[in-house]
Backbone as JSON Lines, residues from 0, in Angstrom:
{"i":0,"aa":"M","n":[-8.35,18.26,18.52],"ca":[-7.83,17.72,17.25],"c":[-7.58,16.16,17.46]}
{"i":1,"aa":"K","n":[-7.96,15.37,16.44],"ca":[-7.65,14.01,16.38],"c":[-6.2,13.84,15.84]}
{"i":2,"aa":"K","n":[-5.41,12.96,16.46],"ca":[-4.03,12.81,16.09],"c":[-3.81,11.51,15.17]}
{"i":3,"aa":"I","n":[-3.16,11.85,14.02],"ca":[-2.83,10.77,13.15],"c":[-1.33,10.49,13.38]}
{"i":4,"aa":"E","n":[-0.99,9.22,13.76],"ca":[0.32,8.83,13.82],"c":[0.68,7.61,13.07]}
{"i":5,"aa":"Y","n":[2.01,7.24,12.79],"ca":[2.34,6.05,11.98],"c":[3.48,5.45,12.62]}
{"i":6,"aa":"K","n":[3.64,4.08,12.42],"ca":[4.96,3.37,12.76],"c":[5.36,2.56,11.67]}
{"i":7,"aa":"L","n":[6.62,2.46,11.44],"ca":[7.18,1.57,10.51],"c":[7.81,0.33,11.19]}
{"i":8,"aa":"L","n":[7.16,-0.88,11.05],"ca":[7.56,-2.03,11.76],"c":[8.23,-2.98,10.94]}
{"i":9,"aa":"P","n":[9.42,-3.63,11.48],"ca":[10.1,-4.55,10.76],"c":[9.5,-5.99,10.62]}
{"i":10,"aa":"K","n":[8.52,-6.22,11.48],"ca":[7.71,-7.55,11.5],"c":[6.31,-7.26,11.56]}
{"i":11,"aa":"I","n":[5.67,-8.26,10.88],"ca":[4.19,-8.14,10.87],"c":[3.64,-8.58,12.23]}
{"i":12,"aa":"T","n":[2.5,-7.98,12.58],"ca":[1.91,-8.27,13.94],"c":[0.56,-8.93,13.78]}
{"i":13,"aa":"E","n":[0.03,-9.6,14.87],"ca":[-1.25,-10.18,14.79],"c":[-2.41,-9.14,14.51]}
{"i":14,"aa":"E","n":[-2.17,-8.02,14.98],"ca":[-3.23,-6.93,14.72],"c":[-3.35,-6.62,13.27]}
{"i":15,"aa":"I","n":[-2.04,-6.57,12.58],"ca":[-2.17,-6.33,11.07],"c":[-2.82,-7.48,10.41]}
{"i":16,"aa":"I","n":[-2.47,-8.77,10.72],"ca":[-3.08,-9.88,10.16],"c":[-4.54,-9.99,10.19]}
{"i":17,"aa":"Q","n":[-5.02,-9.66,11.37],"ca":[-6.56,-9.62,11.5],"c":[-7.23,-8.58,10.83]}
{"i":18,"aa":"N","n":[-6.74,-7.41,10.82],"ca":[-7.24,-6.32,10.01],"c":[-7.24,-6.56,8.57]}
{"i":19,"aa":"R","n":[-6.07,-7.02,8.11],"ca":[-5.93,-7.33,6.68],"c":[-6.93,-8.31,6.28]}
{"i":20,"aa":"F","n":[-7.09,-9.4,7.01],"ca":[-8.05,-10.4,6.71],"c":[-9.43,-9.8,6.63]}
{"i":21,"aa":"S","n":[-9.9,-9.01,7.48],"ca":[-11.25,-8.41,7.58],"c":[-11.38,-7.47,6.29]}
{"i":22,"aa":"C","n":[-10.43,-6.69,6.09],"ca":[-10.63,-5.63,4.96],"c":[-10.57,-6.39,3.6]}
{"i":23,"aa":"F","n":[-9.7,-7.31,3.3],"ca":[-9.67,-7.93,2.03],"c":[-10.62,-9.03,1.81]}
{"i":24,"aa":"S","n":[-11.41,-9.41,2.93],"ca":[-12.37,-10.35,2.62],"c":[-13.79,-9.77,2.46]}
{"i":25,"aa":"E","n":[-13.86,-8.41,2.74],"ca":[-15.24,-7.75,2.62],"c":[-15.7,-7.61,1.28]}
{"i":26,"aa":"S","n":[-14.82,-7.47,0.31],"ca":[-15.22,-7.11,-1.08],"c":[-14.7,-8.16,-2.15]}
{"i":27,"aa":"L","n":[-13.45,-8.77,-1.76],"ca":[-12.96,-9.82,-2.68],"c":[-12.55,-11.14,-1.78]}
{"i":28,"aa":"N","n":[-12.61,-12.25,-2.26],"ca":[-12.24,-13.35,-1.57],"c":[-10.69,-13.62,-1.74]}
{"i":29,"aa":"Y","n":[-9.87,-12.79,-1.06],"ca":[-8.48,-12.9,-1.08],"c":[-7.97,-14.07,-0.27]}
{"i":30,"aa":"Y","n":[-8.54,-14.3,0.86],"ca":[-8.04,-15.28,1.78],"c":[-9.23,-16.28,2.26]}
{"i":31,"aa":"K","n":[-8.79,-17.48,2.43],"ca":[-9.68,-18.52,2.87],"c":[-10.06,-18.31,4.42]}
{"i":32,"aa":"D","n":[-9.05,-18.05,5.29],"ca":[-9.2,-17.82,6.62],"c":[-7.99,-17.09,7.13]}
{"i":33,"aa":"L","n":[-7.9,-16.89,8.45],"ca":[-6.89,-16.07,9.01],"c":[-5.54,-16.63,8.73]}
{"i":34,"aa":"D","n":[-5.38,-17.89,8.72],"ca":[-4.03,-18.47,8.55],"c":[-3.58,-18.17,7.17]}
{"i":35,"aa":"S","n":[-4.51,-18.16,6.15],"ca":[-4.08,-18.02,4.8],"c":[-3.67,-16.38,4.58]}
{"i":36,"aa":"T","n":[-3.92,-15.62,5.57],"ca":[-3.66,-14.2,5.42],"c":[-2.09,-14.01,5.56]}
{"i":37,"aa":"R","n":[-1.48,-14.95,6.21],"ca":[-0.04,-14.84,6.44],"c":[0.65,-15.24,5.22]}
{"i":38,"aa":"E","n":[1.42,-14.29,4.63],"ca":[2.07,-14.43,3.36],"c":[3.6,-14.51,3.6]}
{"i":39,"aa":"V","n":[4.23,-15.3,2.69],"ca":[5.74,-15.41,2.8],"c":[6.32,-14.14,2.53]}
{"i":40,"aa":"Y","n":[5.7,-13.17,1.81],"ca":[6.35,-11.85,1.52],"c":[6.45,-11.01,2.7]}
{"i":41,"aa":"D","n":[5.55,-11.2,3.72],"ca":[5.6,-10.42,4.98],"c":[6.95,-10.47,5.62]}
{"i":42,"aa":"E","n":[7.56,-11.6,5.56],"ca":[8.85,-11.8,6.36],"c":[9.89,-10.85,5.91]}
{"i":43,"aa":"N","n":[9.97,-10.49,4.62],"ca":[11.07,-9.73,4.13],"c":[10.6,-8.27,3.73]}
{"i":44,"aa":"S","n":[9.48,-7.85,4.55],"ca":[8.89,-6.52,4.14],"c":[8.96,-5.71,5.47]}
{"i":45,"aa":"F","n":[8.75,-4.34,5.2],"ca":[8.46,-3.36,6.27],"c":[6.86,-3.19,6.35]}
{"i":46,"aa":"H","n":[6.37,-2.89,7.5],"ca":[4.92,-2.79,7.63],"c":[4.61,-1.42,8.24]}
{"i":47,"aa":"L","n":[4.01,-0.68,7.34],"ca":[3.63,0.77,7.8],"c":[2.2,0.83,8.32]}
{"i":48,"aa":"V","n":[2.0,1.11,9.61],"ca":[0.74,1.11,10.28],"c":[0.34,2.5,10.67]}
{"i":49,"aa":"F","n":[-0.86,2.97,10.4],"ca":[-1.34,4.27,10.69],"c":[-2.44,4.13,11.99]}
{"i":50,"aa":"Y","n":[-2.33,5.11,12.8],"ca":[-3.26,5.02,13.97],"c":[-3.91,6.39,14.01]}
{"i":51,"aa":"I","n":[-5.16,6.49,14.46],"ca":[-5.91,7.78,14.71],"c":[-6.38,7.73,16.04]}
{"i":52,"aa":"D","n":[-5.8,8.58,16.97],"ca":[-6.12,8.68,18.38],"c":[-5.89,7.28,18.99]}
{"i":53,"aa":"G","n":[-4.78,6.63,18.51],"ca":[-4.31,5.35,19.22],"c":[-4.92,4.14,18.6]}
{"i":54,"aa":"K","n":[-5.98,4.36,17.69],"ca":[-6.76,3.18,17.07],"c":[-6.19,2.86,15.74]}
{"i":55,"aa":"F","n":[-5.91,1.6,15.51],"ca":[-5.5,1.08,14.23],"c":[-6.45,1.6,13.1]}
{"i":56,"aa":"A","n":[-5.85,2.31,12.07],"ca":[-6.65,2.91,11.04],"c":[-6.41,2.39,9.59]}
{"i":57,"aa":"G","n":[-5.13,2.27,9.31],"ca":[-4.77,1.75,8.02],"c":[-3.35,1.21,7.93]}
{"i":58,"aa":"Y","n":[-2.98,0.67,6.78],"ca":[-1.74,-0.12,6.62],"c":[-1.24,-0.15,5.18]}
{"i":59,"aa":"T","n":[-0.02,-0.29,5.01],"ca":[0.63,-0.77,3.66],"c":[1.89,-1.57,3.96]}
{"i":60,"aa":"R","n":[2.12,-2.56,3.11],"ca":[3.35,-3.25,3.09],"c":[4.32,-2.82,2.11]}
{"i":61,"aa":"L","n":[5.62,-2.63,2.57],"ca":[6.75,-2.13,1.62],"c":[7.7,-3.3,1.55]}
{"i":62,"aa":"T","n":[7.83,-3.83,0.32],"ca":[8.65,-5.0,0.11],"c":[9.81,-4.69,-0.93]}
{"i":63,"aa":"P","n":[11.03,-4.95,-0.52],"ca":[12.23,-4.82,-1.4],"c":[11.98,-5.76,-2.55]}
{"i":64,"aa":"C","n":[12.31,-5.32,-3.8],"ca":[11.9,-6.02,-5.0],"c":[12.51,-7.41,-5.28]}
{"i":65,"aa":"P","n":[13.74,-7.69,-4.75],"ca":[14.21,-9.02,-4.94],"c":[13.33,-10.11,-4.34]}
{"i":66,"aa":"Y","n":[12.35,-9.75,-3.48],"ca":[11.35,-10.62,-2.93],"c":[9.97,-10.36,-3.16]}
{"i":67,"aa":"N","n":[9.74,-9.51,-4.21],"ca":[8.41,-8.88,-4.41],"c":[7.31,-9.94,-4.9]}
{"i":68,"aa":"Y","n":[6.18,-9.6,-4.4],"ca":[5.03,-10.45,-4.61],"c":[4.53,-10.62,-6.02]}
{"i":69,"aa":"M","n":[4.66,-9.45,-6.83],"ca":[3.99,-9.55,-8.07],"c":[4.85,-10.52,-9.07]}
{"i":70,"aa":"N","n":[6.23,-10.5,-8.92],"ca":[7.04,-11.38,-9.82],"c":[6.71,-12.82,-9.48]}
{"i":71,"aa":"H","n":[6.3,-13.1,-8.3],"ca":[6.19,-14.58,-7.9],"c":[4.71,-14.99,-8.05]}
{"i":72,"aa":"T","n":[3.76,-14.23,-8.2],"ca":[2.35,-14.61,-8.3],"c":[1.64,-14.28,-9.61]}
{"i":73,"aa":"S","n":[2.36,-13.68,-10.52],"ca":[1.8,-13.41,-11.75],"c":[1.47,-14.77,-12.65]}
{"i":74,"aa":"K","n":[0.23,-14.7,-13.26],"ca":[-0.13,-15.85,-14.05],"c":[0.43,-15.88,-15.49]}
{"i":75,"aa":"S","n":[1.11,-14.65,-15.74],"ca":[1.53,-14.47,-17.08],"c":[2.88,-13.9,-17.01]}
{"i":76,"aa":"K","n":[3.78,-14.03,-18.1],"ca":[5.12,-13.49,-18.09],"c":[5.05,-12.02,-18.22]}
{"i":77,"aa":"I","n":[5.5,-11.28,-17.31],"ca":[5.5,-9.76,-17.37],"c":[6.76,-9.23,-16.75]}
{"i":78,"aa":"E","n":[7.24,-8.13,-17.45],"ca":[8.58,-7.39,-16.99],"c":[8.19,-6.6,-15.8]}
{"i":79,"aa":"I","n":[8.6,-6.9,-14.64],"ca":[8.5,-5.97,-13.46],"c":[9.83,-5.67,-12.85]}
{"i":80,"aa":"P","n":[10.13,-4.37,-12.58],"ca":[11.36,-4.04,-11.96],"c":[11.69,-4.92,-10.75]}
{"i":81,"aa":"N","n":[12.9,-5.5,-10.64],"ca":[13.26,-6.32,-9.55],"c":[14.69,-6.12,-9.16]}
{"i":82,"aa":"D","n":[14.9,-4.85,-8.8],"ca":[16.34,-4.63,-8.39],"c":[16.45,-4.03,-7.05]}
{"i":83,"aa":"D","n":[17.6,-3.79,-6.49],"ca":[17.8,-3.38,-5.06],"c":[17.35,-1.9,-4.89]}
{"i":84,"aa":"Y","n":[17.08,-1.23,-5.9],"ca":[16.6,0.25,-5.72],"c":[15.17,0.38,-5.97]}
{"i":85,"aa":"T","n":[14.42,-0.77,-6.11],"ca":[13.0,-0.74,-6.35],"c":[12.25,-1.48,-5.22]}
{"i":86,"aa":"F","n":[11.16,-0.87,-4.84],"ca":[10.41,-1.68,-3.67],"c":[8.91,-1.66,-4.27]}
{"i":87,"aa":"E","n":[8.13,-2.59,-3.59],"ca":[6.77,-2.81,-4.01],"c":[5.93,-2.43,-2.82]}
{"i":88,"aa":"M","n":[4.94,-1.62,-3.1],"ca":[3.99,-1.21,-2.08],"c":[2.61,-1.96,-2.29]}
{"i":89,"aa":"G","n":[2.17,-2.66,-1.34],"ca":[0.95,-3.49,-1.53],"c":[0.11,-3.89,-0.28]}
{"i":90,"aa":"R","n":[-0.91,-4.52,-0.47],"ca":[-1.76,-4.91,0.55],"c":[-2.31,-3.69,1.37]}
{"i":91,"aa":"T","n":[-2.44,-2.6,0.65],"ca":[-2.83,-1.32,1.33],"c":[-4.4,-1.38,1.73]}
{"i":92,"aa":"F","n":[-4.67,-0.88,2.91],"ca":[-6.07,-0.85,3.26],"c":[-6.38,0.13,4.31]}
{"i":93,"aa":"V","n":[-7.58,0.59,4.45],"ca":[-8.0,1.55,5.57],"c":[-9.29,0.89,6.18]}
{"i":94,"aa":"L","n":[-9.39,0.84,7.46],"ca":[-10.51,0.23,8.2],"c":[-11.77,1.01,7.81]}
{"i":95,"aa":"P","n":[-12.94,0.39,7.71],"ca":[-14.2,1.13,7.34],"c":[-14.42,2.38,8.02]}
{"i":96,"aa":"E","n":[-14.28,2.45,9.4],"ca":[-14.66,3.64,10.2],"c":[-13.77,4.82,9.91]}
{"i":97,"aa":"F","n":[-12.61,4.63,9.16],"ca":[-11.67,5.7,8.89],"c":[-11.68,6.11,7.36]}
{"i":98,"aa":"R","n":[-12.6,5.53,6.57],"ca":[-12.66,5.82,5.16],"c":[-13.29,7.17,4.97]}
{"i":99,"aa":"G","n":[-12.97,7.84,3.93],"ca":[-13.66,9.17,3.59],"c":[-12.96,10.25,4.06]}
{"i":100,"aa":"I","n":[-11.72,10.03,4.64],"ca":[-11.03,11.2,5.15],"c":[-9.56,11.32,4.45]}
{"i":101,"aa":"K","n":[-9.5,10.78,3.26],"ca":[-8.19,10.77,2.47],"c":[-7.0,10.12,3.12]}
{"i":102,"aa":"L","n":[-7.38,9.11,4.01],"ca":[-6.28,8.4,4.69],"c":[-5.47,7.59,3.68]}
{"i":103,"aa":"V","n":[-6.14,6.87,2.83],"ca":[-5.43,6.01,1.92],"c":[-4.41,6.78,1.1]}
{"i":104,"aa":"S","n":[-4.73,8.0,0.64],"ca":[-3.74,8.9,0.06],"c":[-2.63,9.21,0.9]}
{"i":105,"aa":"L","n":[-2.87,9.5,2.09],"ca":[-1.8,9.89,3.07],"c":[-0.87,8.65,3.27]}
{"i":106,"aa":"I","n":[-1.47,7.5,3.45],"ca":[-0.73,6.23,3.51],"c":[0.3,6.09,2.38]}
{"i":107,"aa":"L","n":[-0.24,6.3,1.21],"ca":[0.65,6.0,-0.01],"c":[1.75,7.09,-0.08]}
{"i":108,"aa":"L","n":[1.39,8.34,0.24],"ca":[2.5,9.41,0.26],"c":[3.53,9.18,1.32]}
{"i":109,"aa":"V","n":[3.11,8.86,2.48],"ca":[4.08,8.59,3.54],"c":[4.96,7.31,3.17]}
{"i":110,"aa":"G","n":[4.27,6.31,2.6],"ca":[4.96,5.15,2.27],"c":[6.07,5.42,1.2]}
{"i":111,"aa":"L","n":[5.78,6.27,0.23],"ca":[6.74,6.69,-0.74],"c":[7.86,7.52,-0.1]}
{"i":112,"aa":"H","n":[7.55,8.48,0.8],"ca":[8.5,9.25,1.43],"c":[9.49,8.4,2.29]}
{"i":113,"aa":"I","n":[9.0,7.48,3.05],"ca":[9.82,6.63,3.87],"c":[10.67,5.72,2.96]}
{"i":114,"aa":"S","n":[10.18,5.27,1.94],"ca":[10.95,4.38,0.98],"c":[12.21,5.2,0.38]}
{"i":115,"aa":"E","n":[11.85,6.38,0.14],"ca":[12.98,7.15,-0.44],"c":[14.01,7.53,0.62]}
{"i":116,"aa":"T","n":[13.63,7.74,1.8],"ca":[14.58,7.92,2.84],"c":[15.39,6.71,3.15]}
{"i":117,"aa":"L","n":[14.87,5.49,2.79],"ca":[15.59,4.23,2.89],"c":[16.52,3.89,1.83]}
{"i":118,"aa":"G","n":[16.57,4.92,0.76],"ca":[17.43,4.63,-0.34],"c":[16.88,4.04,-1.6]}
{"i":119,"aa":"Y","n":[15.63,3.85,-1.71],"ca":[15.0,3.39,-2.88],"c":[14.68,4.51,-3.91]}
{"i":120,"aa":"K","n":[14.72,4.06,-5.14],"ca":[14.55,5.1,-6.29],"c":[13.16,4.9,-6.99]}
{"i":121,"aa":"K","n":[12.54,3.77,-6.93],"ca":[11.34,3.49,-7.62],"c":[10.34,2.62,-6.82]}
{"i":122,"aa":"A","n":[9.1,2.87,-7.02],"ca":[8.04,2.09,-6.35],"c":[7.23,1.47,-7.42]}
{"i":123,"aa":"I","n":[6.74,0.23,-7.09],"ca":[5.88,-0.39,-8.06],"c":[4.64,-0.93,-7.21]}
{"i":124,"aa":"G","n":[3.54,-1.01,-7.8],"ca":[2.31,-1.46,-7.14],"c":[1.21,-1.9,-8.15]}
{"i":125,"aa":"N","n":[-0.02,-2.06,-7.66],"ca":[-0.98,-2.5,-8.55],"c":[-2.35,-1.86,-8.17]}
{"i":126,"aa":"E","n":[-3.14,-1.64,-9.09],"ca":[-4.51,-1.14,-8.93],"c":[-5.48,-2.2,-9.3]}
{"i":127,"aa":"S","n":[-6.33,-2.54,-8.46],"ca":[-7.29,-3.67,-8.79],"c":[-8.23,-3.34,-9.91]}
{"i":128,"aa":"Y","n":[-8.38,-4.16,-10.86],"ca":[-9.28,-4.09,-11.94],"c":[-10.73,-4.15,-11.47]}
{"i":129,"aa":"E","n":[-10.91,-4.81,-10.4],"ca":[-12.33,-4.8,-9.79],"c":[-12.62,-3.69,-8.98]}
{"i":130,"aa":"A","n":[-11.57,-2.74,-8.77],"ca":[-11.8,-1.36,-8.14],"c":[-12.14,-1.6,-6.64]}
{"i":131,"aa":"H","n":[-11.61,-2.53,-6.03],"ca":[-11.79,-2.57,-4.5],"c":[-10.89,-1.61,-3.91]}
{"i":132,"aa":"L","n":[-9.78,-1.16,-4.53],"ca":[-8.86,-0.17,-3.96],"c":[-8.29,0.63,-5.1]}
{"i":133,"aa":"K","n":[-8.49,2.0,-5.1],"ca":[-7.89,2.86,-6.14],"c":[-6.72,3.47,-5.64]}
{"i":134,"aa":"M","n":[-5.53,3.08,-6.15],"ca":[-4.34,3.72,-5.73],"c":[-4.21,5.12,-6.53]}
{"i":135,"aa":"P","n":[-4.38,6.17,-5.79],"ca":[-4.38,7.41,-6.53],"c":[-3.18,7.79,-7.31]}
{"i":136,"aa":"T","n":[-3.37,7.92,-8.61],"ca":[-2.25,8.3,-9.47],"c":[-1.9,9.7,-9.18]}
{"i":137,"aa":"A","n":[-2.77,10.51,-8.57],"ca":[-2.58,11.97,-8.25],"c":[-1.41,12.05,-7.27]}
{"i":138,"aa":"N","n":[-0.99,10.98,-6.63],"ca":[0.14,11.06,-5.52],"c":[1.46,10.72,-6.22]}
{"i":139,"aa":"G","n":[1.56,10.66,-7.49],"ca":[2.89,10.41,-8.13],"c":[2.99,9.13,-8.74]}
{"i":140,"aa":"W","n":[1.87,8.2,-8.66],"ca":[1.99,6.99,-9.47],"c":[1.59,7.17,-10.91]}
{"i":141,"aa":"E","n":[2.13,6.37,-11.77],"ca":[1.85,6.32,-13.19],"c":[1.47,5.0,-13.63]}
{"i":142,"aa":"F","n":[0.51,4.81,-14.58],"ca":[0.16,3.47,-15.1],"c":[1.37,2.96,-15.98]}
{"i":143,"aa":"M","n":[1.69,1.77,-15.9],"ca":[2.74,1.1,-16.72],"c":[2.25,0.51,-18.01]}
{"i":144,"aa":"N","n":[0.84,0.7,-18.26],"ca":[0.25,0.19,-19.47],"c":[0.35,-1.38,-19.48]}
{"i":145,"aa":"I","n":[0.35,-2.06,-18.44],"ca":[0.26,-3.39,-18.32],"c":[-0.86,-3.91,-17.5]}
{"i":146,"aa":"I","n":[-1.62,-4.91,-17.89],"ca":[-2.61,-5.48,-17.13],"c":[-2.26,-6.86,-16.95]}
{"i":147,"aa":"A","n":[-2.28,-7.25,-15.68],"ca":[-1.82,-8.73,-15.43],"c":[-2.81,-9.46,-14.4]}
{"i":148,"aa":"D","n":[-2.82,-10.81,-14.62],"ca":[-3.58,-11.54,-13.7],"c":[-2.66,-12.21,-12.66]}
{"i":149,"aa":"F","n":[-3.11,-12.2,-11.45],"ca":[-2.32,-12.79,-10.21],"c":[-3.15,-13.86,-9.67]}
{"i":150,"aa":"H","n":[-2.28,-14.81,-9.18],"ca":[-2.97,-16.02,-8.49],"c":[-3.67,-15.59,-7.16]}
{"i":151,"aa":"M","n":[-4.94,-15.79,-7.07],"ca":[-5.77,-15.61,-5.82],"c":[-6.52,-16.81,-5.67]}
{"i":152,"aa":"P","n":[-6.03,-17.85,-4.95],"ca":[-6.54,-19.19,-5.0],"c":[-7.97,-19.34,-4.27]}
{"i":153,"aa":"F","n":[-8.24,-18.28,-3.45],"ca":[-9.63,-18.47,-2.81],"c":[-10.62,-17.49,-3.44]}
{"i":154,"aa":"S","n":[-10.34,-16.92,-4.53],"ca":[-11.37,-16.1,-5.28],"c":[-12.29,-17.07,-6.13]}
{"i":155,"aa":"N","n":[-13.24,-16.59,-6.61],"ca":[-14.19,-17.37,-7.48],"c":[-13.37,-17.86,-8.79]}
{"i":156,"aa":"K","n":[-12.57,-17.16,-9.23],"ca":[-11.88,-17.4,-10.53],"c":[-10.47,-18.01,-10.23]}
{"i":157,"aa":"G","n":[-9.98,-17.83,-9.05],"ca":[-8.64,-18.34,-8.81],"c":[-7.52,-17.31,-9.14]}
{"i":158,"aa":"Y","n":[-7.98,-16.12,-9.63],"ca":[-7.08,-15.08,-9.92],"c":[-7.92,-13.74,-9.82]}
{"i":159,"aa":"H","n":[-7.07,-12.65,-9.85],"ca":[-7.64,-11.37,-9.95],"c":[-6.78,-10.53,-10.94]}
{"i":160,"aa":"T","n":[-7.42,-9.52,-11.67],"ca":[-6.82,-8.82,-12.62],"c":[-6.48,-7.37,-12.08]}
{"i":161,"aa":"F","n":[-5.17,-6.95,-12.39],"ca":[-4.72,-5.75,-11.84],"c":[-4.0,-4.94,-12.87]}
{"i":162,"aa":"Y","n":[-4.14,-3.6,-12.74],"ca":[-3.35,-2.65,-13.55],"c":[-1.98,-2.42,-12.86]}
{"i":163,"aa":"L","n":[-0.79,-2.49,-13.49],"ca":[0.46,-2.22,-12.77],"c":[0.73,-0.7,-12.82]}
{"i":164,"aa":"I","n":[1.21,-0.19,-11.68],"ca":[1.67,1.24,-11.66],"c":[2.91,1.34,-10.95]}
{"i":165,"aa":"Q","n":[3.65,2.56,-11.2],"ca":[4.95,2.78,-10.66],"c":[5.03,4.26,-10.34]}
{"i":166,"aa":"C","n":[6.19,4.43,-9.51],"ca":[6.48,5.86,-9.2],"c":[7.89,6.08,-9.04]}
{"i":167,"aa":"D","n":[8.46,7.08,-9.82],"ca":[9.77,7.46,-9.81],"c":[10.03,8.39,-8.72]}
{"i":168,"aa":"L","n":[10.71,8.02,-7.66],"ca":[10.73,8.77,-6.47],"c":[11.51,10.12,-6.63]}
{"i":169,"aa":"K","n":[12.56,10.09,-7.51],"ca":[13.36,11.29,-7.66],"c":[12.48,12.36,-8.5]}
{"i":170,"aa":"K","n":[11.84,11.82,-9.58],"ca":[11.13,12.67,-10.44],"c":[9.88,13.24,-9.7]}
{"i":171,"aa":"T","n":[9.26,12.56,-8.81],"ca":[8.1,13.04,-8.07],"c":[8.4,13.68,-6.78]}
{"i":172,"aa":"K","n":[9.59,13.78,-6.36],"ca":[9.96,14.32,-4.9],"c":[9.26,15.66,-4.7]}
{"i":173,"aa":"E","n":[9.44,16.62,-5.57],"ca":[8.86,17.92,-5.22],"c":[7.36,18.02,-5.25]}
{"i":174,"aa":"F","n":[6.82,17.2,-6.17],"ca":[5.41,17.19,-6.33],"c":[4.85,16.54,-5.05]}
{"i":175,"aa":"R","n":[5.44,15.4,-4.51],"ca":[5.0,14.78,-3.39],"c":[5.17,15.68,-2.1]}
{"i":176,"aa":"R","n":[6.25,16.46,-2.14],"ca":[6.39,17.4,-0.96],"c":[5.24,18.39,-0.94]}
{"i":177,"aa":"Q","n":[4.89,18.94,-2.11],"ca":[3.65,19.73,-2.18],"c":[2.41,19.14,-1.66]}
{"i":178,"aa":"R","n":[2.23,17.96,-2.13],"ca":[1.01,17.13,-1.78],"c":[0.93,16.93,-0.28]}
{"i":179,"aa":"I","n":[2.02,16.64,0.27],"ca":[2.11,16.44,1.74],"c":[1.72,17.71,2.51]}
{"i":180,"aa":"L","n":[2.14,18.87,1.98],"ca":[1.68,20.18,2.63],"c":[0.22,20.43,2.43]}
{"i":181,"aa":"E","n":[-0.28,20.1,1.24],"ca":[-1.69,20.19,0.93],"c":[-2.54,19.31,1.9]}
{"i":182,"aa":"F","n":[-2.03,18.1,2.15],"ca":[-2.69,17.15,2.98],"c":[-2.71,17.57,4.47]}
{"i":183,"aa":"K","n":[-1.57,18.27,4.81],"ca":[-1.48,18.64,6.27],"c":[-2.49,19.8,6.51]}
{"i":184,"aa":"K","n":[-2.73,20.59,5.49],"ca":[-3.66,21.69,5.64],"c":[-5.03,21.13,5.62]}
{"i":185,"aa":"W","n":[-5.37,20.16,4.71],"ca":[-6.59,19.54,4.72],"c":[-7.02,18.9,5.97]}
{"i":186,"aa":"F","n":[-6.1,18.04,6.44],"ca":[-6.36,17.39,7.71],"c":[-6.53,18.44,8.88]}
{"i":187,"aa":"A","n":[-5.73,19.4,8.97],"ca":[-5.94,20.43,9.99],"c":[-7.25,21.07,9.94]}
{"i":188,"aa":"D","n":[-7.71,21.4,8.68],"ca":[-9.03,22.07,8.44],"c":[-10.08,21.1,8.82]}
{"i":189,"aa":"N","n":[-9.83,19.86,8.9],"ca":[-10.96,18.85,9.29],"c":[-10.67,18.25,10.68]}
{"i":190,"aa":"N","n":[-9.9,18.94,11.48],"ca":[-9.73,18.58,12.85],"c":[-8.81,17.32,13.12]}
{"i":191,"aa":"Y","n":[-7.77,17.17,12.14],"ca":[-6.79,16.14,12.28],"c":[-5.42,16.68,12.43]}
{"i":192,"aa":"E","n":[-4.67,16.09,13.17],"ca":[-3.22,16.59,13.51],"c":[-2.28,15.58,12.93]}
{"i":193,"aa":"F","n":[-1.34,15.93,12.13],"ca":[-0.43,15.03,11.47],"c":[1.04,15.59,11.29]}
{"i":194,"aa":"E","n":[2.07,14.82,11.62],"ca":[3.44,15.35,11.32],"c":[4.17,14.17,10.49]}
{"i":195,"aa":"L","n":[4.92,14.62,9.48],"ca":[5.73,13.69,8.77],"c":[7.13,13.71,9.42]}
{"i":196,"aa":"F","n":[7.5,12.54,9.76],"ca":[8.81,12.29,10.45],"c":[9.87,11.84,9.48]}
């Protein structure tokens, strides 16, 4: 059995920076170079890293909303929750060799679970209009019926367009618990071992 593990880190690492640059540069020009991958939002965030058999496989960033990325980089005036009980999940990616095994869905579910244990009540995020990453609404996310442009200075247009999404952690708790059980079975059936801590 291949072992899936995760770590919640209080600081970003060089390994995360390198992998984030590679993944976000393969389909969209998010960053000019490795240095531009270092974002001010990283400092006030938690960093959730997934490993498969000890190899870096995927990642997401969890940012408390008083410091959230979306409120600071939107090109238009939009109303985004920005209180002490809301966090933002962003910069989620899976390395190419680990795609196709539902790992991104597991990352999102575990990220929501961890955030709830930290005392948060709501999550916000975005789904790229260009579809470089589909944040599965099947994991408890709901569309906010808001489309917004965000500054991306190294892209062709200088911005990218996103759909905003949110998750009410209390409302979706039982649903997400069932999803975790389904994922544990799916991963076990496909020769992966995983435990939610």
